[in-house]
C-alpha positions as CSV (number, residue, x, y, z in Angstrom):
1,M,31.2,59.9,36.5
2,A,33.3,62.3,38.7
3,E,35.8,64.4,36.6
4,H,39.5,64.1,37.7
5,Q,40.8,67.6,37.2
6,T,43.6,69.7,38.7
7,P,43.7,69.1,42.5
8,S,42.8,72.0,44.7
9,S,45.5,73.6,46.9
10,K,43.7,72.8,50.2
11,Q,43.0,69.1,50.3
12,G,44.0,67.8,46.8
13,L,40.3,67.2,45.9
14,P,39.6,68.1,42.2
15,D,37.0,70.6,41.1
16,L,33.8,68.9,40.0
17,S,31.5,70.1,37.3
18,K,28.2,71.7,38.4
19,S,26.3,68.8,36.8
20,M,28.2,66.3,38.9
21,I,27.6,68.3,42.1
22,W,23.9,68.2,41.3
23,M,24.0,64.4,40.7
24,L,25.8,63.9,44.0
25,S,22.7,65.2,45.8
26,F,19.8,64.6,43.4
27,G,18.4,61.7,45.3
28,F,18.1,63.9,48.3
29,L,14.9,65.3,46.7
30,G,13.2,61.9,47.0
31,V,14.6,61.2,50.5
32,Q,13.3,64.6,51.7
33,T,9.9,63.9,50.1
34,A,9.7,60.9,52.4
35,F,10.9,62.8,55.5
36,T,8.5,65.7,54.9
37,L,5.5,63.4,54.4
38,Q,6.5,61.8,57.7
39,S,7.0,65.0,59.6
40,S,4.0,66.9,58.2
41,Q,1.5,64.1,58.3
42,M,2.7,62.0,61.3
43,S,0.7,64.0,63.9
44,R,-2.4,63.9,61.7
45,I,-2.1,60.2,61.1
46,F,-1.7,59.3,64.8
47,Q,-4.5,61.6,65.9
48,T,-6.7,60.1,63.2
49,L,-5.8,56.7,64.6
50,G,-7.0,57.9,68.0
51,A,-3.8,59.1,69.8
52,D,-4.3,61.7,72.5
53,P,-2.5,65.0,71.7
54,H,-0.8,64.8,75.1
55,D,0.8,61.5,74.1
56,L,2.2,62.6,70.7
57,G,5.6,63.1,72.1
58,W,6.0,59.3,72.5
59,F,5.5,58.8,68.8
60,F,7.9,61.6,67.9
61,L,10.6,60.0,70.0
62,L,11.0,57.1,67.6
63,P,12.5,58.9,64.5
64,P,15.3,60.6,66.4
65,L,16.1,57.5,68.4
66,A,16.4,55.6,65.1
67,G,18.5,58.3,63.5
68,M,20.9,58.5,66.5
69,V,21.7,54.8,66.2
70,V,21.5,54.3,62.4
71,Q,23.5,57.2,61.0
72,P,26.7,56.6,63.0
73,I,26.5,52.9,62.1
74,V,26.1,53.7,58.4
75,G,29.0,56.1,58.6
76,Y,31.2,53.7,60.4
77,Y,30.6,50.8,58.1
78,S,30.5,52.8,54.9
79,D,34.0,54.2,55.7
80,R,35.1,50.5,55.5
81,T,33.0,49.5,52.5
82,W,34.1,49.2,49.0
83,N,31.7,47.4,46.6
84,P,32.2,48.5,43.0
85,K,29.2,46.4,41.9
86,L,26.8,48.4,44.0
87,G,28.5,51.8,43.4
88,G,31.3,52.0,45.9
89,R,31.5,53.2,49.5
90,R,28.3,55.1,50.3
91,L,25.9,54.1,47.5
92,P,25.2,50.6,48.7
93,Y,23.6,52.0,51.8
94,L,21.5,54.4,49.7
95,I,20.2,51.4,47.6
96,Y,19.2,49.3,50.7
97,G,17.7,52.3,52.5
98,T,15.6,53.3,49.5
99,L,14.2,49.8,49.0
100,I,13.1,49.5,52.7
101,A,11.7,53.0,52.7
102,V,9.5,52.4,49.7
103,I,7.9,49.3,51.3
104,V,7.2,51.2,54.5
105,M,5.8,54.3,52.7
106,I,3.2,52.0,51.2
107,L,2.2,50.4,54.5
108,M,2.3,53.3,56.9
109,P,-0.6,55.5,55.7
110,N,-2.7,52.3,55.7
111,S,-2.2,51.8,59.5
112,G,-5.9,52.5,60.1
113,S,-7.2,50.2,57.3
114,F,-6.3,46.8,58.6
115,G,-9.2,46.5,61.0
116,F,-7.2,47.1,64.2
117,G,-9.9,49.5,65.5
118,Y,-10.0,53.2,66.5
119,A,-7.6,54.1,69.3
120,S,-6.6,50.5,69.7
121,L,-3.2,49.7,71.0
122,T,-2.5,47.4,68.0
123,A,-3.2,50.2,65.5
124,L,-1.0,52.7,67.3
125,L,1.8,50.2,67.8
126,F,1.7,49.3,64.1
127,G,1.8,53.0,63.1
128,A,4.7,53.5,65.5
129,L,6.6,50.5,64.1
130,M,6.1,51.9,60.5
131,I,7.4,55.3,61.6
132,A,10.5,53.7,63.2
133,L,11.2,51.6,60.1
134,L,10.6,54.6,57.8
135,D,13.1,56.7,59.8
136,V,15.7,53.9,59.9
137,S,15.5,53.4,56.1
138,S,15.3,57.1,55.3
139,N,18.4,57.7,57.5
140,M,20.2,54.9,55.6
141,A,19.3,56.6,52.3
142,M,20.0,60.2,53.5
143,Q,23.4,59.8,55.1
144,P,25.2,58.8,51.9
145,F,24.4,62.1,50.2
146,K,25.9,64.1,53.1
147,M,29.0,61.9,53.1
148,M,29.6,62.0,49.4
149,V,29.8,65.7,49.4
150,G,32.4,65.5,52.3
151,D,34.2,62.7,50.3
152,M,34.3,64.3,46.9
153,V,33.9,68.1,47.1
154,N,36.7,70.5,47.9
155,D,36.4,73.4,50.3
156,K,36.0,75.9,47.5
157,Q,32.9,74.2,46.2
158,K,31.5,72.7,49.4
159,S,29.3,75.6,50.3
160,Y,27.8,75.5,46.8
161,A,27.3,71.7,47.1
162,Y,25.5,71.9,50.4
163,G,23.5,74.8,49.0
164,I,22.4,72.6,46.1
165,Q,21.6,69.8,48.6
166,S,19.5,72.2,50.6
167,F,17.7,73.4,47.4
168,L,16.9,69.8,46.4
169,S,15.9,68.9,49.9
170,N,13.4,71.8,50.0
171,T,12.1,71.1,46.6
172,G,11.3,67.5,47.8
173,A,9.6,69.1,50.8
174,I,7.5,71.3,48.7
175,V,6.3,68.4,46.6
176,A,5.5,66.3,49.7
177,A,3.8,69.1,51.7
178,I,1.4,70.2,49.0
179,L,0.4,66.7,47.7
180,P,-2.5,66.2,50.1
181,F,-3.9,69.6,49.3
182,L,-3.7,69.0,45.6
183,F,-5.3,65.6,45.8
184,A,-8.2,67.1,47.8
185,F,-8.5,69.8,45.2
186,W,-8.6,67.1,42.4
187,G,-11.4,65.3,44.2
188,L,-9.8,62.6,46.3
189,A,-11.6,62.0,49.6
190,N,-10.1,64.1,52.4
191,T,-12.2,62.4,55.1
192,A,-12.6,58.8,56.0
193,P,-14.3,56.5,58.5
194,K,-13.2,57.1,62.1
195,G,-9.7,55.8,62.6
196,V,-8.9,55.5,58.9
197,V,-6.4,57.8,57.2
198,P,-7.9,59.8,54.2
199,Q,-7.0,58.9,50.7
200,T,-5.4,62.3,50.1
201,V,-2.7,61.3,52.6
202,V,-2.5,57.6,51.4
203,V,-1.9,58.5,47.8
204,S,0.6,61.2,48.7
205,F,2.7,58.5,50.3
206,Y,2.5,56.4,47.2
207,V,3.6,59.2,45.0
208,G,6.5,59.9,47.4
209,A,7.6,56.3,47.2
210,V,7.9,56.6,43.4
211,L,9.8,59.9,43.6
212,L,12.2,58.3,46.1
213,V,13.0,55.4,43.7
214,V,13.4,57.6,40.6
215,T,15.6,60.3,42.1
216,S,17.8,57.9,44.0
217,A,18.3,55.8,40.9
218,L,19.6,58.9,39.1
219,T,22.3,59.4,41.7
220,V,23.2,55.7,41.8
221,F,23.7,55.5,38.0
222,K,25.3,58.9,37.4
223,V,27.8,59.1,40.3
224,K,31.0,57.1,40.6
225,E,32.7,57.3,43.9
226,Y,36.5,57.5,44.3
227,D,38.1,54.2,44.9
228,P,40.0,53.8,48.3
229,E,43.4,54.7,46.8
230,T,42.2,57.7,44.9
231,Y,40.2,58.9,48.0
232,A,43.3,58.5,50.2
233,R,45.5,60.4,47.7
234,Y,43.0,63.3,47.4
235,H,42.6,63.6,51.2
236,G,46.2,63.1,52.0
237,I,45.7,60.1,54.3
238,D,46.9,56.5,54.4
239,P,44.7,54.2,52.3
240,Q,44.3,52.0,55.4
241,A,43.3,54.9,57.7
242,N,39.6,54.1,57.6
243,H,40.0,50.4,58.1
244,G,41.3,50.1,61.6
245,K,39.1,49.7,64.6
246,V,38.2,53.0,66.1
247,S,36.3,54.0,69.3
248,W,33.5,56.5,68.8
249,V,34.3,57.9,72.2
250,Q,37.9,58.5,71.1
251,L,36.8,60.2,67.9
252,L,34.5,62.5,69.9
253,K,37.4,63.4,72.2
254,E,39.5,64.3,69.1
255,A,36.7,66.1,67.3
256,P,37.6,69.7,66.3
257,K,36.0,72.5,68.3
258,A,33.8,73.5,65.4
259,F,32.1,70.1,65.8
260,W,31.0,70.9,69.3
261,T,30.1,74.6,68.9
262,V,28.0,73.8,65.8
263,S,26.4,71.0,67.8
264,L,25.3,73.5,70.4
265,V,23.6,75.6,67.8
266,Q,22.0,72.5,66.3
267,F,20.6,71.5,69.7
268,F,18.5,74.7,70.0
269,C,17.4,74.5,66.3
270,W,16.2,71.0,66.2
271,F,14.5,71.3,69.6
272,A,12.5,74.1,68.1
273,F,11.6,72.3,64.9
274,Q,10.6,69.2,66.7
275,Y,7.7,71.2,68.3
276,M,6.8,72.7,64.9
277,W,6.4,69.2,63.4
278,T,4.6,67.9,66.5
279,Y,2.1,70.7,67.1
280,S,1.6,72.7,63.8
281,A,-1.5,70.8,62.6
282,G,-3.2,70.9,66.1
283,A,-2.2,74.6,66.7
284,I,-3.6,75.7,63.3
285,A,-6.8,73.6,63.8
286,E,-7.4,75.2,67.2
287,N,-6.4,78.8,66.4
288,V,-7.9,79.1,62.9
289,W,-10.7,76.4,62.7
290,Q,-11.5,76.4,66.4
291,T,-11.5,72.6,66.7
292,T,-9.5,70.0,68.5
293,D,-11.5,67.0,67.1
294,A,-9.1,65.1,64.9
295,S,-12.0,63.4,63.1
296,S,-13.7,66.7,62.1
297,L,-13.7,68.2,58.7
298,G,-12.2,71.4,60.2
299,Y,-9.3,69.5,61.6
300,Q,-8.6,67.7,58.3
301,E,-8.7,71.1,56.5
302,A,-6.2,72.4,59.0
303,G,-4.0,69.4,58.2
304,N,-4.2,70.2,54.5
305,W,-3.5,73.9,55.2
306,Y,-0.4,72.9,57.2
307,G,0.7,71.0,54.2
308,V,0.4,74.2,52.1
309,L,2.3,76.1,54.8
310,A,5.0,73.5,54.9
311,A,5.3,74.0,51.1
312,V,5.5,77.8,51.6
313,Q,8.2,77.1,54.2
314,S,10.1,75.0,51.7
315,V,9.8,77.5,48.8
316,A,11.2,80.2,51.1
317,A,14.0,77.8,52.0
318,V,14.7,77.1,48.4
319,V,15.0,80.8,47.6
320,C,17.1,81.5,50.7
321,S,19.4,78.5,50.0
322,Y,20.2,79.9,46.6
323,V,21.2,83.2,48.3
324,L,23.1,81.5,51.1
325,A,25.2,79.5,48.6
326,K,26.6,82.7,47.3
327,V,27.5,84.3,50.7
328,P,31.3,84.6,51.1
329,N,33.0,82.6,53.9
330,P,33.6,85.6,56.2
331,Y,29.9,86.3,56.4
332,H,28.7,82.7,57.1
333,K,28.1,83.3,60.8
334,P,26.1,86.6,60.6
335,A,24.0,85.1,57.8
336,Y,23.4,81.9,59.8
337,S,22.4,83.9,62.9
338,L,20.1,86.1,61.0
339,C,18.3,83.2,59.5
340,L,17.7,81.6,62.9
341,A,16.5,84.9,64.4
342,L,13.9,85.4,61.6
343,G,12.7,81.9,62.2
344,A,12.3,82.6,65.9
345,A,10.0,85.5,64.9
346,G,8.0,83.1,62.7
347,F,7.5,80.7,65.6
348,F,6.3,83.4,68.0
349,S,3.8,84.6,65.4
350,V,2.3,81.1,65.0
351,F,1.2,81.3,68.6
352,A,-0.8,84.5,68.1
353,V,-2.1,84.3,64.5
354,T,-5.7,83.3,63.9
355,N,-6.0,84.0,60.2
356,Q,-4.9,81.2,57.9
357,Y,-3.5,83.5,55.3
358,A,-1.4,85.5,57.8
359,L,0.3,82.2,58.7
360,V,1.9,82.3,55.2
361,L,4.3,85.0,56.5
362,S,5.0,83.0,59.6
363,Y,6.1,80.0,57.7
364,I,8.2,82.1,55.2
365,L,10.2,83.2,58.2
366,V,10.5,79.6,59.4
367,G,11.7,78.6,55.9
368,I,14.5,81.1,56.1
369,A,15.7,79.5,59.3
370,W,15.4,76.0,57.7
371,A,17.6,77.1,54.8
372,G,20.3,78.2,57.3
373,I,20.1,74.9,59.2
374,L,20.5,72.8,56.1
375,T,23.3,74.9,54.5
376,Y,25.8,76.0,57.2
377,P,26.3,73.2,59.8
378,L,27.6,70.6,57.4
379,T,29.8,73.1,55.5
380,I,31.5,74.3,58.7
381,V,31.9,70.8,60.2
382,T,33.2,69.0,57.1
383,N,35.7,71.9,56.4
384,A,37.1,71.2,59.9
385,L,37.5,67.5,59.3
386,S,40.2,65.6,57.4
387,G,39.1,62.7,55.2
388,K,39.9,60.2,57.9
389,H,36.7,58.7,59.4
390,M,34.6,61.2,57.5
391,G,31.5,59.0,57.5
392,T,31.8,58.1,61.1
393,Y,32.1,61.7,62.2
394,L,29.1,62.8,60.1
395,G,27.1,59.9,61.6
396,L,28.1,61.0,65.1
397,F,27.3,64.6,64.2
398,N,23.8,63.5,63.4
399,G,23.5,63.2,67.2
400,S,23.2,67.0,67.3
401,I,20.0,66.6,65.2
402,C,18.5,63.6,67.1
403,L,19.4,64.3,70.7
404,P,17.5,67.6,70.8
405,Q,14.4,66.0,69.3
406,I,14.5,63.3,72.0
407,V,14.9,65.9,74.7
408,A,12.1,68.1,73.3
409,S,9.8,65.1,73.1
410,L,10.5,64.0,76.7
411,L,10.1,67.6,78.0
412,S,6.8,67.9,76.1
413,F,5.1,65.7,78.7
414,A,5.7,68.3,81.3
415,L,5.6,71.4,79.2
416,F,2.3,70.6,77.4
417,P,0.1,70.5,80.5
418,M,2.1,73.3,82.1
419,L,1.2,75.6,79.2
420,G,-2.5,74.8,79.5
421,G,-2.7,71.9,77.1
422,H,-2.9,74.2,74.0
423,Q,-0.7,73.1,71.1
424,A,-0.2,76.7,70.0
425,N,1.5,77.5,73.3
426,M,4.3,75.2,72.4
427,F,5.4,77.6,69.7
428,L,6.5,80.0,72.4
429,V,9.0,77.5,73.6
430,A,10.1,76.8,70.0
431,G,10.7,80.5,69.3
432,A,12.7,81.0,72.5
433,M,14.9,78.0,71.6
434,L,15.6,79.1,68.1
435,L,16.5,82.6,69.3
436,A,19.0,81.0,71.7
437,G,20.4,79.2,68.6
438,A,20.8,82.5,66.8
439,L,22.8,83.9,69.6
440,S,25.0,80.8,70.1
441,V,26.1,80.9,66.4
442,F,28.8,83.5,67.4
443,L,30.5,80.9,69.6
444,I,31.5,79.0,66.4
445,K,35.1,79.4,65.1
446,E,35.5,78.2,61.6
447,T,38.6,76.1,60.9
448,H,40.0,74.2,57.9
449,R,42.0,71.0,58.2
450,V,44.3,69.5,55.6
């Protein structure tokens, strides 16, 4: 239960205990486990099902399209929701999203096991549908955590709260990324008949589903959201402020400048990471194992190694998030920019490196960038917002994550053949985009609204 202590001087929000700040975000660990299994294994799953590497962009269009629609809707309606029996304002959406995500996580890795046939349209469409449903449900489950920090944490503690959220997110990513590698080490089959996803991946999704339920349940049972009157008093707004009809277009017109400048940085960052998720497994298989055959043992080993590298990335992000949570406000922008510049260097190195162990350093640098991306944007944007329409604004801000992924996927159809049809070459584009993001950080002007 949230402690009601002396209100802060800025927004009237009370200080929360560190344990409550952890509970506000604890379920993020499970949600990020689901997202990382999706992002790290999606390319592998679809190429195992028979998808052409040139067509991967179509499948990677589905998650950001889902997120761009779902998160503003969740924000808009949760601003107007109050259901004490299901936890309050944001938690009901966490509950529903978790239940749907668990079902999909059980079905998706079995896309090749229902007898649809290798490279068949039915198998690929079923896999695509599962990806879309997983992203819709994961977005429903993820958005409440971001919103509850904005709802309940004051400016003084917000950087710490989002740092904890980043820490838990990356811990979940570590677990998800390394599961296939561990299961292969423990003797589960890492190969399967043509068109069938290996058991190392299938069981990893099952474990991820269990983690999602357990960690989300902890947040649901431990957190009590502020009722509408208390929320309005702490934020200095009218209790009915979030209930009237509001145009998303009008809200965007009235959005603070920080909303837009951070969105510009976000565009470059998420464009770059979309190519990392899409092409890492293939680039590593081609550069290190010298294979492009998705059914070969070498390719599956490369897929497992990418899981290890994704875990390395997440460990680096966990350590860096802890450091970033302690960076004073005046140094947010230099730290943010430095994180992105180091990540750009990591992307450039993936293009050139042919030794699997040297890639560890590459993904450490990428992890540092990831920590900056998870820590600073929400801190800066929520500090610039009042409590009015908080959920809707954060849902709309999710467009700065989804839109660049959509653009990146669409451009991949031209860029991939233009760059010789080699997946490693796409990391040159990713590095350039992240470097542009590092430079654009200095366009941000941090503000605080009361």
